[in-house]
N, CA, C, O and CB atoms as a CASP TS submission, in Angstrom:
PFRMAT TS
TARGET T0000
AUTHOR 0000-0000-0000
METHOD Language model
MODEL 1
PARENT N/A
ATOM      1  N   MET     1     106.541 123.082  81.542  1.00  0.00           N
ATOM      2  CA  MET     1     106.049 124.406  81.782  1.00  0.00           C
ATOM      3  C   MET     1     106.769 125.349  80.832  1.00  0.00           C
ATOM      4  O   MET     1     107.990 125.266  80.692  1.00  0.00           O
ATOM      5  CB  MET     1     106.246 124.820  83.259  1.00  0.00           C
ATOM      6  N   GLY     2     106.046 126.235  80.182  1.00  0.00           N
ATOM      7  CA  GLY     2     106.641 127.100  79.181  1.00  0.00           C
ATOM      8  C   GLY     2     106.909 128.506  79.674  1.00  0.00           C
ATOM      9  O   GLY     2     106.596 129.466  78.970  1.00  0.00           O
ATOM     10  N   VAL     3     107.477 128.662  80.856  1.00  0.00           N
ATOM     11  CA  VAL     3     107.753 129.982  81.401  1.00  0.00           C
ATOM     12  C   VAL     3     109.209 130.334  81.113  1.00  0.00           C
ATOM     13  O   VAL     3     110.114 129.556  81.412  1.00  0.00           O
ATOM     14  CB  VAL     3     107.458 130.033  82.931  1.00  0.00           C
ATOM     15  N   ASN     4     109.428 131.518  80.525  1.00  0.00           N
ATOM     16  CA  ASN     4     110.777 131.976  80.239  1.00  0.00           C
ATOM     17  C   ASN     4     111.325 132.678  81.473  1.00  0.00           C
ATOM     18  O   ASN     4     110.845 133.750  81.842  1.00  0.00           O
ATOM     19  CB  ASN     4     110.801 132.919  79.004  1.00  0.00           C
ATOM     20  N   THR     5     112.318 132.085  82.108  1.00  0.00           N
ATOM     21  CA  THR     5     112.888 132.650  83.333  1.00  0.00           C
ATOM     22  C   THR     5     114.227 133.345  83.076  1.00  0.00           C
ATOM     23  O   THR     5     114.943 133.665  84.025  1.00  0.00           O
ATOM     24  CB  THR     5     113.070 131.554  84.378  1.00  0.00           C
ATOM     25  N   SER     6     114.570 133.581  81.821  1.00  0.00           N
ATOM     26  CA  SER     6     115.876 134.177  81.525  1.00  0.00           C
ATOM     27  C   SER     6     115.967 135.632  81.964  1.00  0.00           C
ATOM     28  O   SER     6     117.070 136.118  82.213  1.00  0.00           O
ATOM     29  CB  SER     6     116.165 134.077  80.044  1.00  0.00           C
ATOM     30  N   GLY     7     114.844 136.348  82.067  1.00  0.00           N
ATOM     31  CA  GLY     7     114.893 137.744  82.459  1.00  0.00           C
ATOM     32  C   GLY     7     114.625 137.962  83.931  1.00  0.00           C
ATOM     33  O   GLY     7     114.404 139.094  84.361  1.00  0.00           O
ATOM     34  N   GLY     8     114.641 136.895  84.709  1.00  0.00           N
ATOM     35  CA  GLY     8     114.323 136.995  86.134  1.00  0.00           C
ATOM     36  C   GLY     8     115.490 137.489  86.967  1.00  0.00           C
ATOM     37  O   GLY     8     116.577 137.769  86.462  1.00  0.00           O
ATOM     38  N   HIS     9     115.228 137.585  88.244  1.00  0.00           N
ATOM     39  CA  HIS     9     116.239 138.049  89.192  1.00  0.00           C
ATOM     40  C   HIS     9     117.319 136.981  89.347  1.00  0.00           C
ATOM     41  O   HIS     9     116.990 135.803  89.479  1.00  0.00           O
ATOM     42  CB  HIS     9     115.598 138.385  90.568  1.00  0.00           C
ATOM     43  N   PRO    10     118.598 137.358  89.335  1.00  0.00           N
ATOM     44  CA  PRO    10     119.682 136.359  89.402  1.00  0.00           C
ATOM     45  C   PRO    10     119.732 135.606  90.732  1.00  0.00           C
ATOM     46  O   PRO    10     120.272 134.501  90.784  1.00  0.00           O
ATOM     47  CB  PRO    10     121.015 137.038  89.169  1.00  0.00           C
ATOM     48  N   ALA    11     119.188 136.170  91.799  1.00  0.00           N
ATOM     49  CA  ALA    11     119.234 135.485  93.093  1.00  0.00           C
ATOM     50  C   ALA    11     118.129 134.438  93.218  1.00  0.00           C
ATOM     51  O   ALA    11     118.151 133.630  94.147  1.00  0.00           O
ATOM     52  CB  ALA    11     119.118 136.499  94.229  1.00  0.00           C
ATOM     53  N   MET    12     117.179 134.441  92.312  1.00  0.00           N
ATOM     54  CA  MET    12     116.055 133.497  92.385  1.00  0.00           C
ATOM     55  C   MET    12     116.484 132.134  91.851  1.00  0.00           C
ATOM     56  O   MET    12     117.061 132.037  90.768  1.00  0.00           O
ATOM     57  CB  MET    12     114.833 134.030  91.585  1.00  0.00           C
ATOM     58  N   ASP    13     116.202 131.086  92.617  1.00  0.00           N
ATOM     59  CA  ASP    13     116.531 129.720  92.208  1.00  0.00           C
ATOM     60  C   ASP    13     115.315 129.131  91.482  1.00  0.00           C
ATOM     61  O   ASP    13     114.478 128.459  92.085  1.00  0.00           O
ATOM     62  CB  ASP    13     116.937 128.834  93.448  1.00  0.00           C
ATOM     63  N   TYR    14     115.244 129.396  90.188  1.00  0.00           N
ATOM     64  CA  TYR    14     114.073 128.988  89.414  1.00  0.00           C
ATOM     65  C   TYR    14     113.942 127.477  89.298  1.00  0.00           C
ATOM     66  O   TYR    14     112.828 126.956  89.250  1.00  0.00           O
ATOM     67  CB  TYR    14     114.131 129.593  88.037  1.00  0.00           C
ATOM     68  N   ALA    15     115.047 126.778  89.254  1.00  0.00           N
ATOM     69  CA  ALA    15     114.975 125.317  89.167  1.00  0.00           C
ATOM     70  C   ALA    15     114.310 124.746  90.414  1.00  0.00           C
ATOM     71  O   ALA    15     113.456 123.864  90.320  1.00  0.00           O
ATOM     72  CB  ALA    15     116.384 124.710  88.985  1.00  0.00           C
ATOM     73  N   GLU    16     114.698 125.245  91.571  1.00  0.00           N
ATOM     74  CA  GLU    16     114.088 124.773  92.824  1.00  0.00           C
ATOM     75  C   GLU    16     112.624 125.187  92.903  1.00  0.00           C
ATOM     76  O   GLU    16     111.790 124.420  93.385  1.00  0.00           O
ATOM     77  CB  GLU    16     114.857 125.323  94.042  1.00  0.00           C
ATOM     78  N   HIS    17     112.309 126.372  92.443  1.00  0.00           N
ATOM     79  CA  HIS    17     110.922 126.839  92.428  1.00  0.00           C
ATOM     80  C   HIS    17     110.058 125.916  91.566  1.00  0.00           C
ATOM     81  O   HIS    17     108.974 125.510  91.984  1.00  0.00           O
ATOM     82  CB  HIS    17     110.845 128.291  91.904  1.00  0.00           C
ATOM     83  N   ASN    18     110.532 125.591  90.384  1.00  0.00           N
ATOM     84  CA  ASN    18     109.777 124.711  89.487  1.00  0.00           C
ATOM     85  C   ASN    18     109.632 123.313  90.077  1.00  0.00           C
ATOM     86  O   ASN    18     108.577 122.694  89.940  1.00  0.00           O
ATOM     87  CB  ASN    18     110.458 124.631  88.118  1.00  0.00           C
ATOM     88  N   ARG    19     110.668 122.810  90.727  1.00  0.00           N
ATOM     89  CA  ARG    19     110.614 121.484  91.345  1.00  0.00           C
ATOM     90  C   ARG    19     109.601 121.475  92.498  1.00  0.00           C
ATOM     91  O   ARG    19     108.839 120.520  92.652  1.00  0.00           O
ATOM     92  CB  ARG    19     112.020 121.063  91.856  1.00  0.00           C
ATOM     93  N   THR    20     109.597 122.528  93.294  1.00  0.00           N
ATOM     94  CA  THR    20     108.639 122.631  94.397  1.00  0.00           C
ATOM     95  C   THR    20     107.211 122.693  93.869  1.00  0.00           C
ATOM     96  O   THR    20     106.317 122.051  94.419  1.00  0.00           O
ATOM     97  CB  THR    20     108.938 123.869  95.257  1.00  0.00           C
ATOM     98  N   TYR    21     106.997 123.454  92.817  1.00  0.00           N
ATOM     99  CA  TYR    21     105.655 123.578  92.231  1.00  0.00           C
ATOM    100  C   TYR    21     105.187 122.239  91.663  1.00  0.00           C
ATOM    101  O   TYR    21     104.021 121.879  91.821  1.00  0.00           O
ATOM    102  CB  TYR    21     105.643 124.658  91.124  1.00  0.00           C
ATOM    103  N   GLN    22     106.068 121.506  91.012  1.00  0.00           N
ATOM    104  CA  GLN    22     105.709 120.198  90.468  1.00  0.00           C
ATOM    105  C   GLN    22     105.348 119.227  91.594  1.00  0.00           C
ATOM    106  O   GLN    22     104.404 118.447  91.462  1.00  0.00           O
ATOM    107  CB  GLN    22     106.868 119.630  89.624  1.00  0.00           C
ATOM    108  N   ASN    23     106.095 119.273  92.699  1.00  0.00           N
ATOM    109  CA  ASN    23     105.766 118.433  93.851  1.00  0.00           C
ATOM    110  C   ASN    23     104.426 118.817  94.455  1.00  0.00           C
ATOM    111  O   ASN    23     103.650 117.948  94.854  1.00  0.00           O
ATOM    112  CB  ASN    23     106.858 118.531  94.907  1.00  0.00           C
ATOM    113  N   PHE    24     104.150 120.117  94.526  1.00  0.00           N
ATOM    114  CA  PHE    24     102.861 120.588  95.026  1.00  0.00           C
ATOM    115  C   PHE    24     101.726 120.046  94.170  1.00  0.00           C
ATOM    116  O   PHE    24     100.726 119.562  94.700  1.00  0.00           O
ATOM    117  CB  PHE    24     102.820 122.122  95.053  1.00  0.00           C
ATOM    118  N   LEU    25     101.871 120.122  92.855  1.00  0.00           N
ATOM    119  CA  LEU    25     100.831 119.614  91.962  1.00  0.00           C
ATOM    120  C   LEU    25     100.649 118.105  92.108  1.00  0.00           C
ATOM    121  O   LEU    25      99.520 117.613  92.111  1.00  0.00           O
ATOM    122  CB  LEU    25     101.167 119.959  90.514  1.00  0.00           C
ATOM    123  N   ALA    26     101.736 117.383  92.228  1.00  0.00           N
ATOM    124  CA  ALA    26     101.652 115.933  92.367  1.00  0.00           C
ATOM    125  C   ALA    26     100.934 115.548  93.660  1.00  0.00           C
ATOM    126  O   ALA    26     100.071 114.671  93.650  1.00  0.00           O
ATOM    127  CB  ALA    26     103.054 115.312  92.335  1.00  0.00           C
ATOM    128  N   TRP    27     101.289 116.205  94.785  1.00  0.00           N
ATOM    129  CA  TRP    27     100.637 115.888  96.060  1.00  0.00           C
ATOM    130  C   TRP    27      99.173 116.309  96.054  1.00  0.00           C
ATOM    131  O   TRP    27      98.338 115.637  96.660  1.00  0.00           O
ATOM    132  CB  TRP    27     101.370 116.570  97.218  1.00  0.00           C
ATOM    133  N   THR    28      98.847 117.409  95.379  1.00  0.00           N
ATOM    134  CA  THR    28      97.462 117.844  95.291  1.00  0.00           C
ATOM    135  C   THR    28      96.638 116.827  94.514  1.00  0.00           C
ATOM    136  O   THR    28      95.542 116.464  94.942  1.00  0.00           O
ATOM    137  CB  THR    28      97.370 119.225  94.631  1.00  0.00           C
ATOM    138  N   LYS    29      97.149 116.365  93.381  1.00  0.00           N
ATOM    139  CA  LYS    29      96.448 115.350  92.598  1.00  0.00           C
ATOM    140  C   LYS    29      96.276 114.065  93.395  1.00  0.00           C
ATOM    141  O   LYS    29      95.206 113.457  93.372  1.00  0.00           O
ATOM    142  CB  LYS    29      97.200 115.065  91.298  1.00  0.00           C
ATOM    143  N   THR    30      97.333 113.646  94.105  1.00  0.00           N
ATOM    144  CA  THR    30      97.257 112.438  94.919  1.00  0.00           C
ATOM    145  C   THR    30      96.209 112.587  96.015  1.00  0.00           C
ATOM    146  O   THR    30      95.448 111.657  96.278  1.00  0.00           O
ATOM    147  CB  THR    30      98.624 112.118  95.533  1.00  0.00           C
ATOM    148  N   GLY    31      96.168 113.739  96.647  1.00  0.00           N
ATOM    149  CA  GLY    31      95.180 113.985  97.696  1.00  0.00           C
ATOM    150  C   GLY    31      93.755 113.969  97.173  1.00  0.00           C
ATOM    151  O   GLY    31      92.860 113.427  97.821  1.00  0.00           O
ATOM    152  N   ILE    32      93.540 114.555  96.013  1.00  0.00           N
ATOM    153  CA  ILE    32      92.203 114.563  95.420  1.00  0.00           C
ATOM    154  C   ILE    32      91.767 113.148  95.077  1.00  0.00           C
ATOM    155  O   ILE    32      90.627 112.767  95.344  1.00  0.00           O
ATOM    156  CB  ILE    32      92.170 115.449  94.165  1.00  0.00           C
ATOM    157  N   ILE    33      92.655 112.374  94.493  1.00  0.00           N
ATOM    158  CA  ILE    33      92.325 110.988  94.141  1.00  0.00           C
ATOM    159  C   ILE    33      92.015 110.193  95.405  1.00  0.00           C
ATOM    160  O   ILE    33      91.056 109.421  95.428  1.00  0.00           O
ATOM    161  CB  ILE    33      93.490 110.323  93.356  1.00  0.00           C
ATOM    162  N   PHE    34      92.810 110.371  96.449  1.00  0.00           N
ATOM    163  CA  PHE    34      92.571 109.676  97.708  1.00  0.00           C
ATOM    164  C   PHE    34      91.200 110.032  98.272  1.00  0.00           C
ATOM    165  O   PHE    34      90.463 109.151  98.715  1.00  0.00           O
ATOM    166  CB  PHE    34      93.667 110.016  98.722  1.00  0.00           C
ATOM    167  N   LEU    35      90.856 111.316  98.259  1.00  0.00           N
ATOM    168  CA  LEU    35      89.562 111.737  98.797  1.00  0.00           C
ATOM    169  C   LEU    35      88.396 111.200  97.981  1.00  0.00           C
ATOM    170  O   LEU    35      87.365 110.838  98.548  1.00  0.00           O
ATOM    171  CB  LEU    35      89.489 113.248  98.854  1.00  0.00           C
ATOM    172  N   VAL    36      88.536 111.142  96.671  1.00  0.00           N
ATOM    173  CA  VAL    36      87.481 110.585  95.822  1.00  0.00           C
ATOM    174  C   VAL    36      87.286 109.108  96.142  1.00  0.00           C
ATOM    175  O   VAL    36      86.151 108.647  96.262  1.00  0.00           O
ATOM    176  CB  VAL    36      87.820 110.774  94.322  1.00  0.00           C
ATOM    177  N   VAL    37      88.377 108.361  96.280  1.00  0.00           N
ATOM    178  CA  VAL    37      88.276 106.940  96.621  1.00  0.00           C
ATOM    179  C   VAL    37      87.672 106.762  98.011  1.00  0.00           C
ATOM    180  O   VAL    37      86.816 105.900  98.206  1.00  0.00           O
ATOM    181  CB  VAL    37      89.661 106.267  96.553  1.00  0.00           C
ATOM    182  N   LEU    38      88.106 107.565  98.972  1.00  0.00           N
ATOM    183  CA  LEU    38      87.580 107.483 100.328  1.00  0.00           C
ATOM    184  C   LEU    38      86.077 107.778 100.361  1.00  0.00           C
ATOM    185  O   LEU    38      85.311 107.023 100.959  1.00  0.00           O
ATOM    186  CB  LEU    38      88.329 108.454 101.242  1.00  0.00           C
ATOM    187  N   LEU    39      85.664 108.850  99.735  1.00  0.00           N
ATOM    188  CA  LEU    39      84.248 109.205  99.741  1.00  0.00           C
ATOM    189  C   LEU    39      83.397 108.198  98.968  1.00  0.00           C
ATOM    190  O   LEU    39      82.264 107.918  99.359  1.00  0.00           O
ATOM    191  CB  LEU    39      84.060 110.592  99.156  1.00  0.00           C
ATOM    192  N   SER    40      83.927 107.661  97.890  1.00  0.00           N
ATOM    193  CA  SER    40      83.211 106.628  97.146  1.00  0.00           C
ATOM    194  C   SER    40      83.038 105.376  97.998  1.00  0.00           C
ATOM    195  O   SER    40      81.966 104.771  98.019  1.00  0.00           O
ATOM    196  CB  SER    40      83.953 106.288  95.844  1.00  0.00           C
ATOM    197  N   GLY    41      84.103 104.995  98.700  1.00  0.00           N
ATOM    198  CA  GLY    41      84.021 103.839  99.590  1.00  0.00           C
ATOM    199  C   GLY    41      83.041 104.074 100.718  1.00  0.00           C
ATOM    200  O   GLY    41      82.293 103.166 101.080  1.00  0.00           O
ATOM    201  N   MET    42      83.027 105.251 101.274  1.00  0.00           N
ATOM    202  CA  MET    42      82.075 105.567 102.339  1.00  0.00           C
ATOM    203  C   MET    42      80.643 105.526 101.817  1.00  0.00           C
ATOM    204  O   MET    42      79.748 105.018 102.493  1.00  0.00           O
ATOM    205  CB  MET    42      82.379 106.949 102.939  1.00  0.00           C
ATOM    206  N   ALA    43      80.425 106.059 100.616  1.00  0.00           N
ATOM    207  CA  ALA    43      79.071 106.053 100.050  1.00  0.00           C
ATOM    208  C   ALA    43      78.609 104.632  99.776  1.00  0.00           C
ATOM    209  O   ALA    43      77.429 104.319  99.940  1.00  0.00           O
ATOM    210  CB  ALA    43      79.020 106.882  98.757  1.00  0.00           C
ATOM    211  N   TYR    44      79.527 103.769  99.360  1.00  0.00           N
ATOM    212  CA  TYR    44      79.154 102.386  99.040  1.00  0.00           C
ATOM    213  C   TYR    44      78.950 101.549 100.302  1.00  0.00           C
ATOM    214  O   TYR    44      77.949 100.843 100.424  1.00  0.00           O
ATOM    215  CB  TYR    44      80.225 101.741  98.158  1.00  0.00           C
ATOM    216  N   PHE    45      79.888 101.626 101.233  1.00  0.00           N
ATOM    217  CA  PHE    45      79.854 100.734 102.398  1.00  0.00           C
ATOM    218  C   PHE    45      79.023 101.240 103.564  1.00  0.00           C
ATOM    219  O   PHE    45      78.607 100.442 104.404  1.00  0.00           O
ATOM    220  CB  PHE    45      81.235 100.494 102.871  1.00  0.00           C
ATOM    221  N   LEU    46      78.768 102.526 103.643  1.00  0.00           N
ATOM    222  CA  LEU    46      78.035 103.055 104.787  1.00  0.00           C
ATOM    223  C   LEU    46      76.571 103.350 104.491  1.00  0.00           C
ATOM    224  O   LEU    46      75.845 103.800 105.378  1.00  0.00           O
ATOM    225  CB  LEU    46      78.697 104.298 105.272  1.00  0.00           C
ATOM    226  N   THR    47      76.130 103.110 103.281  1.00  0.00           N
ATOM    227  CA  THR    47      74.707 103.334 102.986  1.00  0.00           C
ATOM    228  C   THR    47      74.019 102.052 102.594  1.00  0.00           C
ATOM    229  O   THR    47      72.821 102.056 102.312  1.00  0.00           O
ATOM    230  CB  THR    47      74.543 104.362 101.878  1.00  0.00           C
TER
END
């Protein structure tokens, strides 16, 4: 991520913020992939 955090508030934990955001993106991608596989399986096996 190319965000310059050098001018931010000193009390803000930018490293933790970035780590949380990366985890959010990873879980979102995993959830989308799971739903695509689930719906594809339902379309194949239930029709």
